[in-house]
GUMI-672891 format. One line per 2 residues: number of its first residue (from 1); their letters; for each residue x, y, z of N, C-alpha, C. Coordinates in steps of 0.2 Angstrom, whole numbers, plus 5000, padded with zeros to 4 digits. Example, Ala and Ser with C-alpha at 12.3 -4.5 7.8 and 13.67 -1.06 7.14 Angstrom:
1	AS	5066/4972/5039/5062/4978/5039/5066/4984/5039  5064/4989/5035/5068/4995/5036/5064/5000/5039
# end
This chain:
1	MA	4891/4736/5639/4890/4731/5635/4883/4728/5636  4880/4728/5642/4874/4726/5643/4868/4731/5640
3	TL	4870/4737/5641/4866/4742/5638/4865/4741/5630  4871/4740/5627/4870/4739/5620/4866/4733/5618
5	SI	4867/4728/5622/4863/4722/5621/4855/4723/5621  4854/4727/5627/4847/4728/5628/4844/4733/5622
7	LH	4848/4738/5620/4846/4742/5614/4845/4738/5608  4849/4733/5607/4849/4729/5601/4843/4724/5601
9	LL	4841/4722/5607/4835/4718/5608/4829/4722/5607  4829/4728/5610/4823/4732/5609/4822/4734/5601
11	LS	4827/4736/5598/4827/4737/5591/4824/4731/5587  4827/4725/5588/4825/4719/5585/4817/4718/5586
13	TT	4815/4719/5592/4808/4718/5594/4804/4723/5590  4806/4729/5590/4802/4734/5587/4801/4733/5579
15	LL	4807/4731/5576/4806/4729/5569/4802/4723/5568  4801/4718/5572/4797/4713/5571/4789/4715/5572
17	MV	4788/4720/5577/4781/4722/5578/4779/4727/5573  4783/4731/5570/4781/4736/5566/4781/4733/5559
19	PS	4775/4733/5555/4775/4730/5548/4780/4735/5543  4783/4731/5538/4787/4735/5534/4783/4740/5530
21	MA	4787/4745/5528/4783/4751/5524/4781/4749/5518  4775/4750/5516/4772/4748/5510/4773/4754/5505
23	HN	4773/4752/5498/4774/4756/5493/4768/4761/5492  4769/4766/5489/4763/4771/5488/4763/4773/5480
25	IA	4758/4770/5477/4758/4771/5469/4757/4778/5467  4753/4782/5471/4752/4789/5470/4759/4793/5470
27	LL	4763/4791/5475/4770/4795/5475/4774/4792/5469  4774/4786/5467/4778/4783/5462/4776/4787/5455
29	LD	4770/4788/5454/4768/4791/5448/4768/4798/5448  4769/4801/5454/4769/4809/5454/4775/4811/5451
31	DV	4780/4807/5450/4787/4809/5447/4786/4809/5439  4780/4807/5436/4779/4806/5429/4773/4810/5427
33	PN	4773/4816/5426/4766/4820/5425/4763/4817/5419  4766/4814/5414/4762/4811/5409/4757/4806/5410
35	FS	4758/4803/5417/4753/4798/5419/4748/4801/5424  4747/4807/5425/4743/4810/5430/4736/4808/5430
37	NF	4733/4807/5424/4726/4805/5423/4725/4798/5426  4730/4794/5424/4730/4787/5426/4730/4787/5434
39	NS	4735/4791/5436/4736/4791/5444/4730/4794/5447  4727/4799/5445/4721/4802/5448/4715/4797/5448
41	LL	4714/4793/5442/4709/4788/5442/4710/4782/5447  4716/4780/5448/4718/4775/5453/4715/4777/5460
43	SE	4716/4783/5461/4714/4786/5468/4706/4786/5468  4703/4789/5462/4696/4790/5462/4692/4783/5463
45	TK	4695/4778/5460/4691/4772/5460/4694/4767/5466  4698/4770/5470/4701/4766/5476/4705/4760/5474
47	VA	4707/4759/5468/4711/4754/5466/4718/4755/5469  4720/4762/5470/4726/4764/5473/4727/4760/5480
49	DE	4722/4760/5483/4722/4757/5490/4723/4750/5490  4720/4746/5485/4722/4739/5484/4729/4738/5482
51	IN	4732/4742/5478/4739/4742/5475/4743/4743/5481  4742/4748/5486/4746/4749/5491/4746/4744/5497
53	RL	4741/4740/5497/4741/4735/5502/4744/4728/5500  4745/4727/5493/4748/4721/5490/4755/4721/5490
55	NT	4758/4715/5490/4765/4714/5489/4766/4710/5482  4772/4711/5479/4774/4707/5473/4768/4708/5468
57	IT	4768/4715/5465/4763/4716/5460/4767/4720/5454  4763/4721/5449/4765/4725/5443/4760/4729/5441
59	VL	4761/4735/5440/4756/4740/5438/4757/4742/5431  4752/4741/5426/4753/4743/5419/4750/4750/5419
61	AV	4755/4755/5418/4752/4762/5418/4751/4765/5411  4746/4769/5410/4744/4771/5404/4745/4779/5404
63	PN	4748/4781/5398/4749/4789/5398/4743/4792/5397  4743/4799/5398/4737/4803/5397/4734/4803/5390
65	SA	4738/4802/5385/4736/4802/5378/4732/4796/5377  4732/4791/5381/4728/4785/5379/4722/4784/5384
67	MS	4721/4789/5388/4716/4788/5394/4709/4790/5392  4708/4793/5386/4701/4796/5384/4696/4790/5383
69	SV	4698/4784/5381/4693/4779/5380/4689/4777/5386  4692/4778/5392/4688/4776/5398/4684/4781/5401
71	AA	4684/4787/5398/4681/4793/5402/4674/4792/5402  4670/4789/5397/4663/4789/5397/4660/4783/5402
73	YP	4664/4779/5404/4662/4773/5408/4660/4776/5415  4655/4772/5419/4654/4774/5426/4660/4772/5430
75	VE	4660/4775/5436/4666/4774/5441/4667/4766/5442  4662/4762/5443/4663/4755/5444/4666/4752/5439
77	VK	4664/4753/5432/4667/4750/5427/4675/4752/5426  4676/4759/5427/4683/4761/5427/4687/4757/5432
79	RR	4684/4756/5438/4688/4752/5443/4689/4745/5440  4685/4742/5437/4686/4735/5434/4692/4736/5429
81	IL	4691/4741/5425/4696/4741/5419/4703/4742/5422  4704/4747/5427/4710/4748/5431/4713/4742/5434
83	SV	4708/4738/5437/4710/4732/5441/4714/4727/5436  4712/4727/5430/4715/4723/5425/4722/4725/5423
85	HV	4724/4731/5425/4731/4734/5424/4735/4732/5430  4733/4728/5435/4737/4727/5441/4738/4719/5441
87	IL	4744/4717/5439/4746/4710/5439/4748/4708/5446  4746/4702/5448/4747/4699/5454/4754/4695/5454
89	DY	4759/4698/5451/4766/4695/5451/4771/4701/5449  4777/4700/5450/4782/4705/5448/4785/4704/5442
91	YD	4784/4709/5437/4788/4709/5431/4791/4715/5429  4798/4715/5428/4801/4721/5426/4804/4719/5419
93	PN	4807/4724/5416/4810/4723/5409/4814/4717/5408  4818/4716/5413/4823/4710/5412/4819/4703/5412
95	KL	4814/4703/5417/4810/4697/5417/4806/4696/5411  4803/4701/5408/4799/4701/5402/4803/4699/5396
97	HT	4809/4701/5396/4814/4700/5390/4816/4693/5390  4816/4690/5396/4819/4683/5397/4814/4678/5398
99	LT	4808/4679/5396/4802/4674/5396/4804/4669/5391  4803/4663/5394/4805/4657/5389/4800/4655/5385
101	NH	4793/4657/5386/4788/4655/5382/4786/4661/5378  4783/4661/5372/4781/4666/5368/4774/4669/5371
103	ST	4771/4665/5375/4765/4668/5378/4764/4665/5385  4762/4670/5390/4762/4668/5397/4755/4671/5399
105	IV	4751/4667/5403/4745/4670/5406/4746/4672/5413  4744/4678/5415/4745/4681/5421/4739/4683/5424
107	TT	4738/4683/5431/4732/4684/5434/4732/4692/5436  4726/4695/5436/4726/4702/5438/4722/4703/5444
109	LF	4722/4709/5446/4718/4711/5452/4710/4710/5451  4708/4711/5445/4701/4710/5443/4699/4703/5444
111	QS	4703/4698/5444/4701/4691/5444/4699/4690/5452  4701/4693/5456/4699/4692/5463/4693/4696/5465
113	SG	4690/4699/5460/4684/4703/5462/4677/4699/5463  4678/4693/5460/4672/4688/5461/4667/4689/5455
115	IA	4668/4694/5451/4663/4694/5445/4666/4693/5438  4673/4692/5438/4676/4691/5432/4674/4684/5428
117	EN	4672/4685/5422/4670/4679/5418/4673/4679/5411  4674/4673/5409/4676/4672/5402/4684/4675/5401
119	NT	4688/4673/5406/4695/4675/5406/4696/4683/5407  4691/4687/5408/4692/4694/5409/4697/4696/5414
121	GY	4698/4692/5419/4703/4693/5425/4710/4691/5423  4711/4689/5417/4718/4687/5415/4721/4691/5409
123	LN	4727/4691/5409/4731/4694/5403/4736/4689/5400  4736/4690/5394/4741/4686/5390/4747/4690/5389
125	VA	4753/4688/5391/4759/4692/5390/4762/4689/5384  4762/4692/5378/4765/4689/5372/4771/4692/5370
127	KF	4776/4688/5369/4783/4690/5366/4784/4688/5359  4784/4693/5355/4785/4692/5348/4792/4691/5345
129	DD	4793/4688/5340/4800/4686/5337/4803/4693/5335  4799/4698/5333/4802/4704/5330/4804/4709/5336
131	GP	4803/4707/5342/4804/4711/5348/4799/4714/5352  4793/4716/5350/4788/4719/5355/4786/4714/5360
133	IA	4784/4717/5365/4780/4713/5371/4774/4716/5372  4768/4712/5372/4762/4715/5372/4758/4712/5378
135	FI	4753/4716/5381/4749/4713/5386/4742/4713/5382  4739/4707/5382/4732/4706/5379/4727/4703/5383
137	SA	4721/4705/5383/4716/4702/5387/4715/4695/5385  4715/4690/5390/4715/4683/5389/4707/4682/5386
139	AI	4703/4686/5387/4696/4685/5384/4696/4686/5377  4701/4689/5374/4701/4690/5367/4705/4684/5363
141	TN	4702/4681/5358/4706/4676/5355/4708/4678/5348  4714/4677/5346/4716/4678/5339/4716/4686/5338
143	AT	4718/4690/5343/4717/4697/5342/4723/4701/5341  4723/4707/5339/4729/4711/5338/4731/4713/5345
145	PS	4738/4713/5347/4740/4715/5354/4737/4722/5356  4734/4722/5362/4730/4728/5364/4734/4733/5367
147	SN	4740/4731/5370/4744/4736/5374/4751/4734/5374  4756/4738/5370/4763/4736/5370/4767/4738/5376
149	FL	4771/4735/5378/4776/4737/5383/4781/4742/5380  4782/4748/5384/4786/4753/5381/4792/4755/5385
151	GS	4792/4753/5392/4797/4754/5396/4795/4754/5403  4800/4755/5408/4799/4755/5415/4799/4762/5418
153	IA	4794/4763/5423/4793/4769/5426/4796/4769/5433  4795/4764/5437/4798/4763/5443/4798/4756/5445
155	AR	4803/4754/5450/4803/4747/5452/4807/4746/5458  4804/4742/5463/4807/4740/5469/4807/4732/5468
157	PY	4813/4730/5467/4813/4722/5465/4809/4718/5469  4805/4714/5466/4801/4709/5469/4795/4711/5474
159	NI	4794/4718/5474/4789/4721/5478/4784/4724/5473  4786/4729/5469/4782/4732/5465/4786/4735/5459
161	SV	4783/4734/5453/4785/4736/5446/4780/4740/5443  4782/4746/5440/4777/4750/5437/4780/4751/5429
163	LH	4776/4748/5425/4778/4748/5418/4774/4753/5414  4777/4756/5409/4773/4760/5404/4771/4756/5398
165	VG	4764/4756/5397/4761/4752/5391/4758/4758/5387  4757/4756/5381/4755/4761/5376/4747/4762/5376
167	SI	4743/4758/5378/4736/4759/5378/4732/4756/5383  4726/4758/5384/4722/4755/5390/4719/4748/5387
169	IV	4718/4744/5392/4716/4737/5390/4709/4736/5393  4704/4735/5388/4697/4735/5390/4695/4728/5388
171	PP	4694/4723/5392/4692/4716/5391/4685/4717/5388  4683/4713/5383/4676/4713/5380/4671/4711/5386
173	GI	4666/4715/5386/4660/4713/5391/4661/4715/5398  4667/4718/5400/4668/4720/5407/4664/4725/5409
175	DR	4660/4729/5405/4655/4734/5407/4649/4731/5408  4648/4724/5406/4641/4721/5407/4641/4716/5413
177	LN	4646/4715/5416/4647/4710/5422/4643/4713/5428  4639/4709/5431/4636/4711/5437/4639/4709/5444
179	HP	4637/4713/5449/4640/4712/5455/4638/4705/5458  4642/4701/5462/4641/4695/5464/4634/4695/5468
181	TF	4630/4690/5467/4624/4690/5471/4624/4683/5475  4620/4684/5481/4620/4678/5485/4613/4676/5487
183	PS	4612/4670/5487/4605/4667/5488/4602/4669/5494  4596/4671/5495/4593/4673/5501/4592/4667/5505
185	PP	4593/4668/5512/4592/4662/5517/4585/4659/5516  4585/4652/5517/4578/4649/5517/4574/4652/5522
187	PS	4567/4652/5521/4562/4655/5526/4562/4651/5532  4561/4654/5538/4560/4650/5544/4554/4645/5543
189	KA	4555/4639/5547/4550/4634/5546/4544/4636/5551  4545/4640/5556/4540/4642/5561/4534/4644/5558
191	PT	4534/4649/5553/4528/4652/5550/4524/4647/5547  4527/4642/5543/4523/4637/5540/4519/4632/5545
193	MS	4521/4632/5551/4518/4627/5556/4514/4631/5561  4513/4637/5560/4509/4641/5565/4502/4639/5565
195	PT	4499/4640/5570/4492/4638/5571/4487/4642/5566  4489/4648/5564/4485/4652/5560/4483/4648/5553
197	TK	4488/4644/5551/4487/4641/5544/4484/4634/5545  4485/4630/5551/4483/4624/5552/4476/4623/5556
199	AP	4475/4628/5560/4469/4628/5564/4462/4628/5561  4461/4631/5555/4455/4631/5552/4453/4624/5549
201	TI	4458/4620/5547/4457/4613/5545/4456/4608/5551  4459/4609/5556/4459/4605/5562/4453/4606/5567
203	AP	4452/4612/5568/4447/4614/5573/4440/4611/5572  4437/4611/5566/4431/4608/5565/4430/4600/5567
205	TT	4435/4597/5567/4435/4589/5568/4433/4588/5575  4437/4590/5580/4436/4589/5587/4440/4594/5591
207	GS	4437/4596/5597/4440/4601/5601/4446/4598/5604  4447/4592/5605/4453/4589/5608/4460/4591/5604
209	LA	4459/4592/5597/4464/4593/5593/4467/4600/5594  4464/4604/5597/4467/4611/5598/4473/4610/5602
211	ES	4474/4605/5605/4481/4604/5609/4486/4600/5605  4485/4600/5598/4490/4596/5594/4497/4599/5594
213	PV	4502/4595/5592/4509/4598/5592/4510/4604/5588  4505/4605/5584/4506/4611/5579/4507/4617/5583
215	AD	4504/4618/5589/4504/4624/5593/4511/4624/5596  4515/4618/5596/4521/4619/5600/4527/4622/5595
217	AP	4525/4623/5589/4530/4625/5584/4534/4632/5586  4529/4637/5588/4533/4643/5590/4538/4642/5596
219	RN	4536/4637/5601/4540/4636/5607/4547/4633/5604  4546/4628/5600/4552/4625/5597/4557/4630/5594
221	SS	4553/4634/5589/4557/4639/5585/4561/4644/5590  4557/4646/5595/4560/4651/5600/4566/4648/5603
223	GA	4565/4642/5605/4571/4638/5609/4577/4638/5604  4576/4636/5598/4581/4636/5593/4585/4642/5592
225	GA	4581/4648/5592/4584/4654/5591/4588/4656/5597  4586/4654/5603/4589/4656/5609/4596/4652/5609
227	GA	4596/4646/5607/4602/4641/5607/4607/4644/5602  4604/4647/5596/4609/4650/5592/4612/4656/5594
229	TN	4608/4660/5598/4611/4666/5601/4616/4664/5606  4615/4659/5610/4620/4657/5615/4626/4655/5612
231	TA	4625/4651/5607/4631/4648/5603/4635/4654/5601  4632/4659/5597/4636/4665/5595/4639/4669/5600
233	DD	4636/4669/5606/4639/4673/5612/4645/4669/5614  4644/4662/5615/4650/4658/5617/4656/4659/5612
235	KD	4655/4659/5606/4660/4660/5601/4664/4667/5602  4660/4672/5603/4663/4679/5604/4667/4679/5610
237	DK	4664/4676/5615/4668/4675/5622/4675/4672/5621  4674/4666/5617/4681/4662/5616/4685/4666/5612
239	SE	4683/4670/5607/4687/4673/5602/4691/4679/5606  4687/4682/5610/4690/4688/5614/4695/4685/5619
241	TS	4693/4679/5622/4698/4676/5627/4705/4674/5623  4704/4672/5617/4710/4670/5613/4714/4676/5612
243	RL	4711/4681/5610/4715/4687/5608/4719/4690/5614  4715/4690/5620/4718/4692/5626/4724/4688/5628
245	AT	4723/4681/5627/4729/4676/5629/4735/4677/5625  4733/4678/5618/4739/4679/5614/4743/4686/5615
247	KA	4739/4691/5617/4742/4697/5618/4747/4697/5625  4744/4693/5630/4747/4692/5636/4754/4688/5635
249	GH	4753/4683/5631/4759/4679/5629/4764/4683/5626  4763/4687/5621/4768/4691/5618/4771/4696/5623
251	LL	4767/4699/5627/4770/4704/5632/4775/4700/5637  4773/4694/5639/4777/4690/5644/4783/4688/5640
253	MV	4783/4686/5634/4789/4684/5630/4794/4690/5630  4792/4696/5629/4796/4702/5628/4799/4703/5635
255	AL	4795/4703/5640/4797/4704/5647/4803/4699/5649  4802/4693/5648/4807/4688/5649/4813/4689/5646
257	LI	4813/4691/5639/4819/4692/5636/4823/4698/5639  4819/4703/5640/4823/4709/5643/4826/4708/5650
259	AF	4822/4704/5654/4825/4702/5661/4831/4697/5660  4831/4693/5655/4837/4688/5654/4843/4692/5652
261	IS	4842/4697/5647/4848/4701/5645/4850/4705/5651  4846/4708/5655/4848/4712/5661/4852/4708/5665
263	LS	4850/4702/5667/4854/4698/5671/4861/4696/5669  4861/4695/5662/4868/4693/5659/4872/4699/5659
# end
């Protein structure tokens, strides 16, 4: 009985320590050859990697017959377009048909890229009175539905849903968006206070001014740099110590649990 208890404990501990198996979009689409081009492009652009690490998503898969319109785009633009076909929520046919609103805005993977503008990172899920459900770029106003929902390809409830849509969705201007840029750090103050720029105006006045505080700027700047380095080192040491302490705590808890079960 004690052996069974220990085995149960070890199994439970293992399940807690090992992350749950993620889905693999390439394997899900391998079963439907009609989507092989879409599947290959997901891998080529690395969007497949993003899909596989996410939970609770919906992939809008496009058949081979509708993929020709993206062939001429550079790889980076293809990546953006495919990212628009990944909804950061779970939608299966049942959920789509039971939408209470005729129009629902959903967020796509492209919105998290940092370069989405003018609603290019959102889709409008439109449910029409005569039956069709369409996915339309939210960047388009008063437009004809760009991609109709045609059926389900695969589903793992509340984890991943792969839906068949009729055409590729290309938000207007998505090929002209730039990568996010970051401002350059402000220049160091030390060069502006260096003796090379101040000495010509000061030296002719009097020799005693050669000892002015201007010459101290390099020493102050150096001290500040050393302080910053020491601070960074201290943070690294504290971070490493915290990680080691956490790991030791986990090991101690497991050891105590096993010892407790053995004694009982």
